[in-house]
N, C-alpha and C positions, 0 to 999 in steps of 0.2 A: 504782764504775764501774757495777755492775748497776742501781744506784738511778737513776744518770743516765740509762741507756738506757730503762728504765721511765718515767720522767717525760718524756723526748723522745717516746716512743710514745703516752702519754696526751695530749700537748701536740697531736701531728699528727692522732690520731684523734679527739680531742673538741673540742678549742679550735679547731683548724683544719679540721675536718671540712667545714664548710659552703662555706668558701671554696675548698678543694680540689675539693669536689663539683661546685661552679658552674664551676670552669676546666675541669674535666673534660667537663662537658657542654656548655662552649662549644666545645670542639674537636668539629669535625663533619666527617663523610665527604661530600664534595660530587664531583659530577661535573662536569668542566670540559670544554666543546666544544674542539675544535683545528680552526682554520681551514685548509682546503686550499689549496694553492698554486694560484693562477690560471695557467692554460695560457698558454705564451709564444706571441707571434707573429712569424713569420719572413718575409722577402721570397723571391721565386724564387732566390735565389743565398745564402740562409742568413743575410742580415743582420737582426740583432734589432730589431725593429719596436715591439714592446711587452714591457717587462720587469717584473718585481718587485724592488723596492728596499727595504732594511731600514731603518726609520726608528723612533725612539723617541717614543712619546706620552705625554703626561700625562693620566691618566684617575681618573674619581671612580666609585666605585659609592654612590650617592645613600642607599641603605638602610643604608650602614654609616658614614655621617657625621652626627654630631649635630647640627652647625650649619654649613650649607653656605655661608651667606654670610660668615661668620667665617673659614672655610677659605679662600673664595676671597681675603679680604681678606689673609690672612697669606700665600698664594701671591704674590699681587702685590706685597707689601712684599719679598719674596725676589728680585723682580725676574723671576719664572717665567712670570708672564702679564701682559696688559695689559687695559684696559677693553673692548677689542673682544672678547677670549677670553671675559670674565665674561658680555657680553652674548649672544654665540653660545652658550655652555654653557646658559643660562637657557632660551634658545629650544628646545634640543635636549631639555630636560626634558620637555617635553610630549609625551605618548604613548609615552614610553620603556618598554620592557619591565622588569619587576622583576628587581633584583639583576643588571641588565646595566650594565656599565662604560660611561661617556660621555666622550669625549675632551673636554678642556679646551683642549689645545694640541697640535698635531701637529708633527712634524719638530723636536725639541728638538736642540741642539747639546750636545757633549760637556761643556761648562762647565755647562750647565742640569742635565744629568743628574746632574752631580758635587755640585752645590748641593743638589737634592732629595735624594740619598742621605744627606748628612750630616744634613738636618733630617727624615728620614723618620719619626722617631719621634713629630714633632708632628703627623702628618697621617694618623690611621686612616681606612681606606678609600679613601685615596688611593695611587696606584701608578704607577710608569712600566712601560710594556708596549712590548715590541719587536714591531713589526708590519711586513709586506709590504706595500707601497704599490705601486699600479700607476705606471709611468713610461714616457713617450713620448719617446725620444731625439730623433725627428725633428719634435717638436711640430706647429706649424701646417701644415707642408708635407704630413702625411698625415693630419690629422685628419678630413678629410670621407670617406675612405676606412675608417681604423680607427674612427673614433667616439671614445668616452671611456667610463669607468666613473665613479659617483658613488654618493654616499649613498642607501640605500634609502629610499624615501619609502612612506607609508601605503598608497597604491594599489598599489604592487609588493609590498609585505608581503601585502596580501590575495591576490594570486595565485601567490606563490611557496610552495614546500615550506619552510614556517618551520623545520622541525626540521633541514635540511639547511643553513640559513642562520644558526644560533645564533651562530657565531662570525664571521660576515661582515658587514661594515658597507656594503660597495660591491656594485654590480650593474652590468652594462652598460646604458648609456643610450640611446646611438645607434649607428648603424654596426654594423662586424663585432662589435663587443664586445657590443652587444644580440642582435643576430641569432643569435651562436653562444655564446651564455650557457651554455646547457645542457652545451656541449662544453668551454667555459673553466672553469666554476666548481670542477667537481671534487666529491667525496664528504666530508662532515665525518667527523673522528675525535673521539675523546673520551679523558680519563683521569680515573681515579678516584684523588682526593688526600684528605689529612686537612689541614684549615685550622683555624687558631686564632680567637680572638675577632675578631681585625680582619681576618679573611679570608685571612691570608698563609698560604702552603703550608707544611706541616711535613714534612720529609724527601722521600723519593723517591716518585713516584706508586705506588699500590697496584695499578694496572692500566692498562694503555694500549693504545688500538686507534688505530693511526696512520691519518690522513686519506689519501684516494686524490687525488692533484694532479689539476688539470684537464688536458685534451688539449690539446697544442700545435696551431698552425695553421701552414701554410706557404700563402703567397699567390703569385698570379700576378705582382703587382707587382714591377718592378724599380725600387728605391729610387733609383738614379742616374737613370734614365729620368725617375722622378716629380720629381725634383730639378730637371732640366734643363726640364721643362715648366713647373714652377711659377716658375722664373727667367725663362723666356722671356716669361711673362704679365706680369712686371714689376708696376707698380701699377695694371694694368687690371682691372676686373671681368670675370669670364668663366668660362670651363671649357675643360678639355683632357681628352680621353678617348682612350686608344688602345688597341687591342684585338689580339689575334690571330686573324685570319678563319677560320683553320684549325680553331678549337675554342672561340671565345668567351671566352677569358682576357683579363681585364682587366691590360693593362701599365702603364698610368697613369692615374691618376683624380685630376683636379686641379679644384677650386672655388676661385676666388680671388675676395676675399681669404678667408684661412682664420682660425685663432686657436688660441691655446695650450691644448690640452686638459688640460695639467697642472694647471692652475689649478682645474678641476672636480672633481678626484679628492679632494683634502682638503678642498674648500668655497671657492668664489669669493665674493668680497667683493660687497656689494650694488652699490657704486659700479663697480667693474669689470664686473659683468653688466650694468648699467645702460648703459655705454658700448657693449658688444656689441649690446644689443638695440634701442639707440637711432641707431646708425650708418646712416647714408645708403648704406653700403656693403654692408650685411647680410652680415656675416662668418659669422653661423650658420647661414645659408641654404645648403644644398647644391644648388648650381647643377646640377651634373652628373646627379643624380638627380631634381631637382624644378624646375629652371630650365625654364620653357616659353617658347620662342621661335619665332617665325615663320621657317621654315627658309631662306625666299627662293629665291634662284638655285642653290644647291647641289643642289636635287633635279631639276634641268633635265635632268641625265642619266637619271635614273629615269623621268621623264616621256617623254623621248626613246624610251627602250626600249619603253615601254608602247605609244607611238604606232606603232612598228614591229612589235610582237607583235599588236596589233589591226588592222593592216594599214591604219590610216590615212594613213600615210605610208610613203615608202621612204626610202633614203639620197640618192636624187636629188630627192626632192619639195623645192620651194623656196616661199618665201613673200617677199614684197615688205615691205621695212622702211624706209619713209620717216621714221622717228622715232615713228611712233605706229600705233595699230590700232583700228578700228572694228568693233562688232558688225555683221554684215550688216543693212542696212535699218533701223541705229538710227545716226543722226549726233549725238545729243545729247551723247554722251562720248566722249572720246579717252582710250585707253589708251595713255600714253606709253612709249617705250623710254627707257633710262637714258643713251643716246647720243643727243644732241638731234636730230643730222641723220640718225640711223638707220644702218643696216648694209648698205644697197644694194637694188638690185631683185630679186636672186634669193638668198635666205638658205637654204642647206640644213641638214641637221641638224649635220653636222659643224662649220660655222661658228657655227651658233647656239649651240652648246655651247661652244666656244672662245672666242667674244667674248660669250657671255652675251645672245643677243639675245632682249629680252622679246616683241616682236610675233610671233616664230615660236612660242612657247609660248603666248601668248595664243590664238593662231588653234588651235593643236593641243588645247589644253584645251576650247575652246568646241565643236569637233567631236566630241571624244571624250565630253563630257558628264561630269557630277559622279558619275554612277553607276559607270562604268567606271574613271575616275580614281581614286576612293574604294578601289573592289575591289582594284585592282591596288596601290595604294600600302600597302594593309593588308598585302599579301603581302612587304612590305619591313619590316614590324613598326611602322609608323607607326601612332598611336592604339592602341597596346597595350604591355603591360608587357614588359620585356626579360628578365624573370626573375632579375635580378641579387641575389645572396644579401645583401642589406642590409634589405629591408623596408620601404623608405621612398619609393620612387620612384613617379612619378605616371604614367598612362598617355598624356598629352597629348590632343589631339584631332585625328583625322582627320575632317573634316567630310564630311557626306552629307546628302540631303535627308531621309532618316529623323532624322538627328542634329538637323537644325535644328528639324524639326518637333516632336520631342521636347522639346527645352531652350529653342527660342525661340518656339514656337508659331507659326511662320510657315512660309510655303513657302519654296522655293529659287529664287534668280532667276539667270537666265544670266550676269549681271555678276559673280556671286559664283564661278561656275565659272571665268571669266577670270582673275581674280587669283589663285584657287587654283592656276591653272597655273604661276605665277611663286612657288608657295611662301609666300603672303601669305593676308590674308583671315582666316578662322576657323581655319586650319590652323596648330597650335602644336606642337612637339615638344621632346623632350630631348636634351642633347648625346650620352647612352646611345644613344636611338635613331637617331639622325643617324649615328654612328660604327658601329653594327651594320649600318645600311641601306647604308653604301658598302662595308663589308666583304664583304656578302653580293653587291653588284653587281660588286666587284673580283674575287673569286674564282669569280664565277658557279656558286655552288653553294649548300650548305646554310648557313642562319642558325641560329646557336646562341643558347641561352639565355646571357646573359653571367654570369660569375662570377669571383669574387676568391679563394677559398678552392680550391686544387687538392689539397691533402693535409691529412689529419688525423692526428696521432699517437695511436695505440691501444696502450698499453703500450711495448713496444720496436719497434714496426713502424708504419710510414705507410701509412694507406690512401687511395688515390686517390678524390677525389671524382667523380661520374659528368659526363660531357660529354653534354648534352640538347640535342637540335635543337629550335629553336624551333616553333611551330605555324603555319600558314598560309604555306607557302613560295612563293617565285615559282618559275615553271618557265622553265630556261634551256636547254632543249633544242635551241632554235634558236642554235645558235652564231654564225651570221653577224650577226644581229640584236645579240648580247652584244658581238661584237668592234667592231661599228661603234661602240657608245657608248663601250666603253673606249678605242679608240684616239682618240675625239675628247677624252676626258678626259686621255689622254697628251699631246696636243698644248695643252693647257692649261696644262700645266707646261713645255712644251718649244718650242712654236710661237712664233715673234718676237712674234704679236699675242695669245699666250695671256695670260689675265687673271693667271695666276701666275708667268710667264716670268721676271721680275725675281727672284722669291724663290727660285726652283730654279736660277738659273743657277749653273752650274759644280759641280753635285750629281754626286757619284761612283757615285750608284745610279740606277736607272730608278724612275719614279713616275708617278702618274695623279691627278688631282683636279679639284676645282670649287670656285671662290670664290663668295661671295655677300655682296651689300650690302642688308641688310634696312631699309627704311624705318620708322620709329617714328611718324612724322606725315606728313600729306599734304604735299607739295612741290610749289612751282611751279618753273617753267623757270631761274629764276636763283636757285635754292636755293644758299645759301653756308652750310656747316656751322660755320664760324668765327663767325658771327652767331647761332647758335642754343644754347640752354642746353645743357650736356652731356648730360642725362638725355634729350633729345629727338633726339640725334644717331644716325644710323644704326648698326646692329650689323654687325660685321666677322664673316664666316663663311668656313671653310673645311672641306671634307671630301677626304680623299684616302688613297692606299694605296703600298705599295712592297713588293718590287720591282714592277715593271708585270708582268712576265711570270708570276711566281709570288709572289704577295702573302704577306708574313708579317705585315705590321703595317697597321693602318688606324686612321685617326683623324678626330676631329671637334674643331675649334677654334671657340670663340664667343668674341669680344672684344666686350664691350657698350661702345656708343657710342663707338668707334673709328674709324668711317668705312668705308673701302673694305676689302673682304674681301682683294684682292691685296696691299694695302699693309699691313694690320696683322694678319690672321689667318694668311695663307699663311707669312710669316717665322717665326711661331711653330712651325707645322707642321714647317717646314725644319729647325730646330733639334732639335725632337724626333727626327725622321728621321735627321738627322746621328748623333745621340749613339746611336740603336738601331743604326745600321749600324758606327759606330766600335767599340761594345762587342762586337757579333757578330763583326766581322772579328778584334778582338784575341783573342778567345776561340777563333776557329778557328786563327789562327796559334800561340797557345799549345798547342793540341792537337796541331798539326801538329809543333811541336818535341819535345813529349813523345813521340810515335810515334817520331821519329827517333832520339831518345836511347835508347827502348827497343829499337830495332832494331839500332843501330849502336854504342851505348855513346858515351862521352865521352873525347875523346883529350887 
């Protein structure tokens, strides 16, 4: 027995010394980063809008694989991957950080996980990882507000704190996901572990510092209102923006069409991406933030208010409208009314707004001049950023003689002032700007920077984001001037000849608004939209707010190439407002029932 023990000891210490020494050296203590959980995003009522789902990924650490091509072939033979996965994997290898795993295939099902587990011994350096992947339950309905996350590229890698992203493959690409990246990402953790020659962890971690999850966000968006707005747009291109005029909160933000952001999270195929980029409907384009439209007649109430404020008109001032208007002492050009025979010999401000009389505003703009017009319209936010917390909007153009001299190297001409008076010419604005302008006019007070995030969770508490008044405010101290314009807008929705009367017939709430029909090409008197290619047809517009007495919601609707604003845009607004007040009244009724139960009990 003693001889046997001595011989075994000699065998292990002498004969197998080198082998065991090598195996011991091959076991290493390594530090593994732990990715933080990305913060969740909720709507104003607590509905989850952006979540993290656990998925299984097949991954390879290139430095631990002797023959990558052969490994890929064997994985394919087991039906774990396809040719497209091989191609995508090889493209990812370029520029990958050393000893970082590369995903070969995402979202493995249970059967695929089982197949690999049985054959795992054949694949050193290959492993299955359970990872949290971003998911957007409402898909394209909300994509232009939320944005999406995608794989970190070289440009992003150069500007981020790489140490904090060691275990993270994704970063916010657009929308709120990008703007609030620093809040949503969190702080990386790490664990110290012992691994064998194939990189597999041996035993329990020697030390672990858990990651700090990202902050959750609560939005002002009401997902049901958002869905109704998207549904109301149907197949039309365009945008709907609904806001709370009392604080600048965005209640709905729709850019139609949208696209499914979930495809971008794990990597969209080349063919699917090409379909999006080549589509004539431009689904990737955020029309709410970046769509630039001539506002058209929807700004006539704004212009009417400026006329009253600058004492160029009174509520009793009238202008003849035979169906056209001519610049004094210039008869070579007619500026036509949308109504061929005009609106009569004596059109006052109220009728001009209710019936959208063009000659009235041609005349007013001409007498006002572009300097006054531009200055006052900037006090409604035109030509400026709305301050929305997304970082992708454009300011549009509120033209002036200085702007034209700088941008076009040309002087300003009187005829350009005339067409600016009906919201056309060089004047272009975004749906965000238009919604905020009508909110300001409706409430007769402060215009606020628009925002989507109302609360950010910090630990166990929620911190409220600040409500910030916009710069360059209009002065509504003369309440008579304000009421004159507001009452006219009330009649647009209520008066038998109002351009939005049909759309708002039977509404159970009070409202006010203005329709617009914006020409995209020059038109003759016998213009027939059915004979014009779709992309050259008029844009339908509507701005409005409700309730009329104390506005809680204001909105802008743009329906591209749809025709008349009263026929196409106003009905969209009606559906959105109906949903807003339905939900509000149901909530009020529910609270009242709860109060009664609390006071009297239940029999």
